[in-house]
C-alpha positions, 0 to 999 in steps of 0.5 A: 897494453900488456908486457912485453917478454924479453926471450921472446921479442928478443929471438923474434929480433934475431930472426930478423937480424939474421935474415937481414944480415944474409940478404945483406950478404947476399947483395954484395954478389948480385949484378944490380950494382954498378962497380962503384956500389959493389965496392962500396958494400964490401967497404961498410960490411968490412967496416966491423972489426974483425971482417973480411969479405968471402970467409967464412970466419967472417961471416960467423963473426958477422952473424955473431955481430947482428946477433948480439946487436939484437939482443942488445936491442932487444933489451933495450926495447922492452925496458923501454916498452914496459916501463912505460906502460900506467901500472895500477 
């Protein structure tokens, strides 16, 4: 097994996180849930500091949060993986 590249893995985490973020936001508009389900969905997103539903500035703020959390996750994962490698 090789060591992971933080740059490569980090950008992949960001891409996946941002795609999931947009899909989750779009899920708040689909009529596939009950009214209580949609309300819960909106409430969960509004737990992010500064986020309000249906606001472009909140959409960008949420994207920044996902970007930062993805880099933190990538850094931690790459560090754990690379530090656990057996070196000869």
